[in-house]
N, C-alpha and C positions, 0 to 999 in steps of 0.2 A: 601120324605123319602130318595131316591137315592142320591138327591143333598146334604142332610146332612150328608149321609154316606161319599160321595166323598169329602166333606169339611173337615170331621174329618180325613179321610185317609191322606188327603194332610197336615193337620197340624201335624199328627203324623210323615208323612214322614220327613217334614223339622226339626222337632224337633230330630228325628234319626239322621238325617245328622248333625245337630248342634252338638250333642253329639259325633258323631264322629270324627267331625273336632276338637273339642276340645281336646280329647284324642291324635290325631294326632299332634296338636299344642303342647301338653305336651310332647310329644316324641322328637319333634325337638327343643324344649327348653332345654330338658335333653341333647341331642345330642350336641348342641352349648356349654352347661356347661361344659361338659366333654373335648370338644376340645379346649376350652378356658382354662381351668385350668390343664388338662393333667391327666395321668393315675392315679395321687394321690387321686383324689375325688371319684374313683370307688373303689368297693372290690377285684379288680384285682391286681396282683403284678408280680414279675419276674419269679414265678414258674407256677402261674395260669392266662395265658393270654387271655384264653377264657372263659369269665363270662355269667352272666345271659343273656345278649343280644343274644348270641349264642345259648342258649337254646331255646329261643323263635324263632330265625331265623331258626334253622334246623328243629324244629317242623313245622312251616308253609311251608318250603320247601318239607319236605318229605310228609305232608298232601297234599300239591298241587299235588303231583304226585298220590297219593292214591286216591284222590277224583274223579279222571278220571276213576277209575276203573268201578264207575256206567257207565259211557259212553261207556267202553269197552265191558261190558256185553251185553249192547244193540246192539251197532252198529257192533262190530266184531262177537259176538256170536250169534247176532239175537233173542235176548230176548226183546220181546215188552215193558212189564213194566218197563225195564230199559232204553229202547230207548227214552221213553217220558221224561225222566230225564236226557237225556245226555246234553241238552242245558245249564241247571242250573249245571251240573258237570262242564262243560268247562268254565263257569263263575267263579265258585268258585275256580278252578284251577289257572285262571289266577289273582284272587284276591289274593289268598293265597301266590303264587310265588311273586306278587309284593309286599306285605307286608314283607314277610321274605328277599328279597334282600335288602329292603329299612334299615331293621335293620342291616344286614351283611355289607352294605356299610357305614352305618354310624358308626358302632362299630369299625371297623378296623382303622379309623383314617384318615384324609386326603382324604375325598371322592372325592375331586375336581381331585384327581391323578388318578382316575378310566381309564380316557383314556390311561394311560401308560399301563395298564393291556389290554386294547382293542386293543392296536396297537403294542406291543411287546410280541409276543406269545411265550411261552417256553413248547415245545411238551413234556418235561419230568415232568412237574408239573401237578398234578391232579387239581389243582385250575385253571389253564389255560384251561383245558379241561371243566371244568363248566361253563365258560364263555359263550362257544357256548352252552353247554347243555341248558342252563338257557334261553338263548335268543332263542334258536331254539324252545323250549316248546313254549314261547309266541307266535312266529309266527305260528307254526302248530297247536296250538289250536285255534288261531285266524282264520285260515283256515277252520279248523274243524268246528267251530261254523257258518261260512258262508255257508258250505255246508249243514248243517242241517236247517238254518233258511231261506235261499234262494231257493225257490221251483225249480228254474232253474238248481241249483247246487246238488239237491238232489241225484241224481246218484252216484255222487263222495262222498258222504258222508262215505259209507263203507271202499274205500280205505283211504281217510282222517283219519278215525278212527283207522284203522291199522297201519298207520304211527304213528299216536299219541300213540298209545298201545305200540310200539316198543320204540320210543323215550323216554316216561316216564319211562320205566324200565332201559333203559341206563342210563338216569338222576339220578335215585334212587340209581342205582349201583355206579355211579360216587361219590354221596354224602357219600355212605358207604366206597368207597375205600379212602377217604380223611384220615378215621381212619384206614383202614385196612392197608395202607402203611407207617403208623407211626411207625415203628418196634422198636423205642427207648423206648416206652411206654408199660409197661406190659398190660395195659387195652386195648391195641389195636393191631396192627399188626397180625391179624389173617384173614383168608379167609371167615369166616363164617359171618361177618360184613355185606358186600353188601347184600347177601340174606336176612339177617336178617332186614335190612333197607327197603327192598322190602316189605316184610311181614309186618313189622310195618306200613309202609304207606297204605296199604291195610284197616288195623284197624282204623288207625287216620284218614284216609281220609273219610271213611264210616261214621264214629262218626261224623265228622264236617257236612258231607252233610244231615245226618239225622236231626242234629240240625236246620240247617236252613230251611230244608223243612218243619220241625214241625212248625217254626215260621211263613214260608209263609201260610201253612194251616189255622194256627190259626189267622193269620191276615184276612185271606178271610172267616172265619168260615166254614171252610170244614173239613170233616173227611177222613182220609187216608183208602182206600181199606184195609180191614183185611187181604185178601189174599196177598196184596202187603206189608204190615206190616209184616206179618210172613216170606215172603221172605228175607226182610231186616234184620230182628232180627236174624234170622238163620244163615244169612252170616255174621253178626257182630260177632255172637258167635264163628262161625268157625275160623275167622280171629283172634279172641283173643287168642284162643285156639293155633293156629299157632305160633303166637308171644311168647306165654308162652314156647312153646316146644322150639323154637330157642333159646330163651334167656337162657333156663337151659342149651340147648347144648353148648352154647357158654361159659357159667361159667364153666361148668364140663371140657370141654376140656382146656380151660385157667388154670384150677387148677393144670392140669398136669404139666403145664411150669411155672406158677407163683403162687405157693401156698401162699406165703405171700401176694401178692396183693389180692388174692380172700379172704383170712381171714379177711384183712383190710375191703374190700367194702362189704363184706356179714355178718360180726360178730364183728369186732374191731374198725370200723372206725367211730363210734359216729353217726353224722347226716345221713351219707350214707347207712348204714343197717337199719336205721328207715325209710328212704325214699323208700328204695328198697322194703324192706318186707311189711311195712304198707301201703305206697303210691302208689307202682305199683303193687306188688302182689294181696295185699287184696283189697285196694280201687279200683284200676284200671284193676283187672283182675278177682278176685273170685267174688266179689260182683257184678259186671256187669253179669257175667255168671249166678249167682244166679236169678238175676233181668230177664235175657233173658229166660232162661229154666224153671223158676218157677215165671211166670208173676204176681201171686197173691200176691207175696211179694212187689212188686212195684206199683201196682194199675193200673189206666188207663194209665199213661204215663212211664210205666217201661222200655221203650226201650229210650226215651228221657233222663232218670236219668241214664241209662247205658252208654249211650254216652258221657254224661257229665264226668261220672267217668273214661272212658275210656281216654278221654283226659287229666283230671287231673293226670292219672297214667303215661300219655306220658310224662308229664313234671319232674314228678319224676324220670323217669328211664332215660330221657335225662340229667337230672342235675346228676344222679349218674355217668352215662357213661363220660360226659364231665368234670363237675366239680372234680368228684371223681378219674377219670383217670389221672388227671394233679396233683391232691394234693398228690397222692403217688409219694415218689421219684423215679427218674431215676435210673436204673441199667446201670450206665457209663460203669464199667468195670466188666461185669458177672463172678461170681465165685470169685472175690475179694472184699476186703472190702476198701472203700476210704472214707478219712477223711479229711476235710479242716476248715477253720473258717468261710467259706461262708454259711454254713449249709447244706452240702451234707448229704444225708440220712434222712432229716427231713419232716416231714408230713406237707404239704402246708395248709395255713389257708385261708379261703375265705369266706365272708359275703356279699351277694348282696347288693349294696347300692340304694337309691331312684332314682338317675338318670338312673342307668342300668335297672331298672324295669320300669320305666317310658318310656325309648326308646323301650323295648320291647313290651310293650302295645300299643305305638305308632305304631308298625308294625301291629299288630292286628287293630288298628283303621284303617290303611289304607285298610286292606282287607274288613273290615267292610263297609267302604265308598263305594269302589268299588262295593261290592255286593248289598248295598242298592239303590245305584243309577241304576245300571244295571238291578236290578228286577223291579224297577219302570220305567225305559224308555223302555224297551223290555219285551217281553212275555216269561218268564222263568218258569212260573207255570206249573208243571207238570199235564197232562190230562190223566185220566185212563179210561175214558167212552169207548174207542175203544180197548182196551187191553184185554186179556184173563188172567185168573189167573193161568191156567196151562202151561207147558212148550210148 
């Protein structure tokens, strides 16, 4: 019976790897198509230069930082139920960061010129800072995994976990700074964006972690300890509420400076208010909170459904922030009206093209492949038999 089960698991594994490879191949074909025929085959234009691939990329980069929160709670703050999940947390961080950077490099055009960015450092550019932050996270998480999975290195696990904790906070701050330093656009240029990105990473990373963990437990026909489930769902609910709070503060404070933009993004902008209120607020926040705090509404898999909704809402929020922020016209001369035949003052139009969506999905495929192969090759399965339910 065990032999039959092993053969079945092997077939499913290779099927999953094959499906992941097909998604990655589709993303590479889409990237080649866009590079071959140029910007014209995408939905992007002179006003909206960051399209749907950036939504995918930033989600994965932010979630790569947030998923490490599980490891930090275990290693840095000494909570045993989270410590057993730290290796899986590290693997997911590397997988998500690799997928996000793959999309980012292929979307920016001329990926072969990345060596220029790597060898010509501009200290005044936040993009240059991120080159070091991303590569540093890869290195430090790799060391962290080594200290956890090699018994001789276990005494160094806590210092390595503390280093990763500090580094990921800096990395997410750097991602938020990309937008906070864009003072020319009414959607950005505010100091609240870096902490907002940090809190968003907590919620999105935990949602991704729970989905992967649920898949692993289902694969192995195991049930998650109810005490651990309660911890995770309460933590997810707290993070969702924190994101709602900071998003609300962001819009309230921005309304005082840029009322026209806020009316556009929250009420008059067509698709953007729909995605914000319907996609992020209702589906991505309110409904998951009901599933978390009133579990009978969602049945047995209420936390899994809530996590999926949180991720869906995150894409809606990023779409509104990134695409909507570019669609609203620049205020080139504040306090004055500027007109020209070029289209100044016009709302930018954007519709994601199929190649852009395929490229973004290709990044998810990279993360999926790394996770699937990593879980198969090494023991990343959380074990709770020696942990306590209490603090």
